[in-house]
C-alpha positions as CSV (number, residue, x, y, z in Angstrom):
1,X,116.4,200.0,-64.6
2,X,116.9,203.1,-66.7
3,X,117.0,202.6,-70.4
4,X,118.8,205.2,-72.4
5,X,118.2,203.7,-75.8
6,X,115.1,202.2,-77.5
7,X,116.9,199.0,-78.4
8,X,118.4,198.3,-75.0
9,X,116.7,195.3,-73.5
10,X,115.9,194.7,-69.8
11,X,118.0,192.2,-68.0
12,X,118.0,190.5,-64.6
13,X,115.1,191.3,-62.2
14,X,113.5,193.8,-64.7
15,X,113.5,191.1,-67.4
16,X,112.0,188.6,-65.0
17,X,109.3,191.0,-63.8
18,X,108.4,191.8,-67.4
19,X,108.2,188.1,-68.3
20,X,106.0,187.4,-65.2
21,X,103.7,190.3,-66.3
22,X,103.7,189.1,-69.9
23,X,102.9,185.5,-68.8
24,X,100.1,186.6,-66.4
25,X,98.6,188.6,-69.2
26,X,98.8,185.7,-71.6
27,X,97.4,183.4,-68.9
28,X,94.4,185.7,-68.5
29,X,93.4,185.6,-72.2
30,X,94.2,181.9,-72.5
31,X,92.2,181.1,-69.3
32,X,89.1,183.0,-70.4
33,X,89.1,181.2,-73.8
34,X,90.1,177.9,-72.3
35,X,87.5,177.9,-69.6
36,X,84.8,179.1,-72.0
37,X,85.7,176.4,-74.5
38,X,85.9,173.7,-71.9
39,X,82.5,174.8,-70.4
40,X,80.8,174.9,-73.8
41,X,82.3,171.6,-75.0
42,X,81.5,169.8,-71.7
43,X,78.0,171.2,-71.5
44,X,77.3,170.1,-75.0
45,X,78.7,166.6,-74.3
46,X,81.3,167.0,-77.1
47,X,84.2,164.5,-77.4
48,X,87.5,165.5,-75.9
49,X,89.1,166.4,-79.3
50,X,86.3,168.8,-80.2
51,X,86.2,170.4,-76.8
52,X,90.0,170.9,-76.8
53,X,89.9,172.4,-80.3
54,X,87.2,174.9,-79.3
55,X,89.1,175.8,-76.1
56,X,92.4,176.3,-78.0
57,X,90.6,178.4,-80.7
58,X,89.0,180.6,-78.1
59,X,92.2,180.9,-76.1
60,X,93.9,182.3,-79.2
61,X,91.0,184.7,-79.9
62,X,90.9,186.1,-76.4
63,X,94.8,186.1,-76.1
64,X,95.1,188.1,-79.3
65,X,92.2,190.4,-78.4
66,X,93.8,191.3,-75.1
67,X,96.8,192.6,-77.0
68,X,95.1,194.2,-80.0
69,X,92.9,196.5,-77.9
70,X,95.7,198.1,-75.9
71,X,97.9,198.4,-79.0
72,X,95.1,200.1,-80.9
73,X,94.7,202.5,-77.9
74,X,98.4,203.4,-78.3
75,X,97.6,204.7,-81.7
76,X,97.9,201.9,-84.2
77,X,95.0,201.1,-86.6
78,X,93.5,197.6,-86.5
79,X,95.4,196.6,-89.6
80,X,98.7,197.4,-88.0
81,X,97.8,196.1,-84.5
82,X,97.0,192.6,-85.8
83,X,100.5,191.7,-86.9
84,X,101.9,193.2,-83.6
85,X,99.6,190.8,-81.7
86,X,100.5,187.9,-83.8
87,X,104.3,188.6,-83.3
88,X,103.9,189.2,-79.6
89,X,101.6,186.3,-78.7
90,X,101.7,183.4,-81.0
91,X,104.6,181.5,-79.3
92,X,103.4,182.3,-75.8
93,X,99.8,181.2,-76.4
94,X,100.9,178.1,-78.3
95,X,103.2,176.9,-75.5
96,X,100.5,177.7,-72.9
97,X,97.8,175.8,-74.8
98,X,100.0,172.8,-75.6
99,X,100.9,172.4,-71.9
100,X,97.5,173.3,-70.5
101,X,95.7,170.8,-72.7
102,X,98.3,168.1,-72.2
103,X,97.9,168.4,-68.5
104,X,94.1,168.5,-68.7
105,X,94.0,165.4,-70.8
106,X,96.5,163.6,-68.6
107,X,94.3,163.9,-65.5
108,X,92.2,160.7,-65.4
109,X,88.5,161.5,-65.7
110,X,88.9,165.3,-65.8
111,X,87.5,165.8,-69.2
112,X,84.5,163.6,-68.4
113,X,83.9,164.9,-64.9
114,X,81.3,167.5,-65.8
115,X,81.0,171.2,-64.9
116,X,79.7,170.5,-61.4
117,X,82.8,168.4,-60.5
118,X,85.7,169.5,-58.4
119,X,87.8,167.2,-60.5
120,X,87.1,169.2,-63.6
121,X,87.7,172.6,-62.1
122,X,90.7,171.4,-60.0
123,X,92.3,169.8,-63.0
124,X,91.7,172.9,-65.1
125,X,93.2,175.2,-62.5
126,X,96.2,172.9,-62.1
127,X,96.7,172.7,-65.9
128,X,96.7,176.5,-66.1
129,X,99.2,176.8,-63.3
130,X,101.5,174.3,-64.9
131,X,101.1,176.2,-68.2
132,X,102.1,179.4,-66.5
133,X,105.3,177.8,-65.0
134,X,106.3,176.3,-68.3
135,X,105.5,179.5,-70.4
136,X,107.3,182.0,-68.1
137,X,110.9,181.0,-69.1
138,X,109.8,181.0,-72.8
139,X,108.5,184.6,-72.5
140,X,111.6,185.6,-70.6
141,X,113.8,184.2,-73.4
142,X,111.7,185.9,-76.1
143,X,111.7,189.3,-74.4
144,X,115.5,189.1,-73.8
145,X,115.8,188.8,-77.6
146,X,113.5,191.6,-78.5
147,X,110.6,189.2,-79.4
148,X,107.3,188.3,-77.9
149,X,106.1,190.9,-75.4
150,X,109.0,193.2,-76.4
151,X,107.2,193.8,-79.7
152,X,104.2,195.2,-77.9
153,X,106.4,197.5,-75.8
154,X,107.8,199.0,-79.0
155,X,104.3,200.6,-79.3
156,X,104.1,201.7,-75.6
157,X,106.6,204.4,-75.0
158,X,109.5,202.9,-76.8
159,X,110.3,200.3,-74.2
160,X,111.7,202.6,-71.6
161,X,111.4,201.6,-68.0
162,X,110.8,203.7,-65.0
163,X,112.5,203.2,-61.6
164,X,110.6,200.0,-60.6
165,X,111.4,198.1,-63.8
166,X,107.9,198.5,-65.3
167,X,108.0,200.0,-68.8
168,X,107.1,203.7,-68.5
169,X,103.4,204.4,-69.3
170,X,102.6,200.7,-69.3
171,X,100.2,200.5,-66.4
172,X,96.4,200.5,-66.4
173,X,95.3,198.1,-69.1
174,X,98.2,198.0,-71.5
175,X,99.0,194.6,-73.0
176,X,101.4,192.4,-71.1
177,X,102.4,189.4,-73.1
């Protein structure tokens, strides 16, 4: 899809591809924080509520960090990159974390299974997969309205797309939320 104006938004397949990319990027940051939080809380024998709180906090930290770095590399100072990351990621990370943790808590015995258990790791992988499926249409809707990941793309080449639907210049480590 060829964009001729900065405010023209992707539609159809290009929009879906951008939403998939954004959701995978969000999933990566969330998964790192989530896994780290679950591992720390489980290893320390913390109750479910404390473990989930740590996992959610770390998911937000890693999710925002995965956007702030590339946005800063595009030329924004940290002070300007932080609001971009907050605008781009807050809804996506929130939805992903609510779904992921609800699924994890709903699997009987998963939180108490321990780090050496297939139940723990299988439930966590399943929870993250469900979170991806639920968050994808949310990100697609946000991007279609110039919100979420679209905010990040305003700082990466003005949101133009090249022939394959990927925003121009948005390969190789740029934020995809």
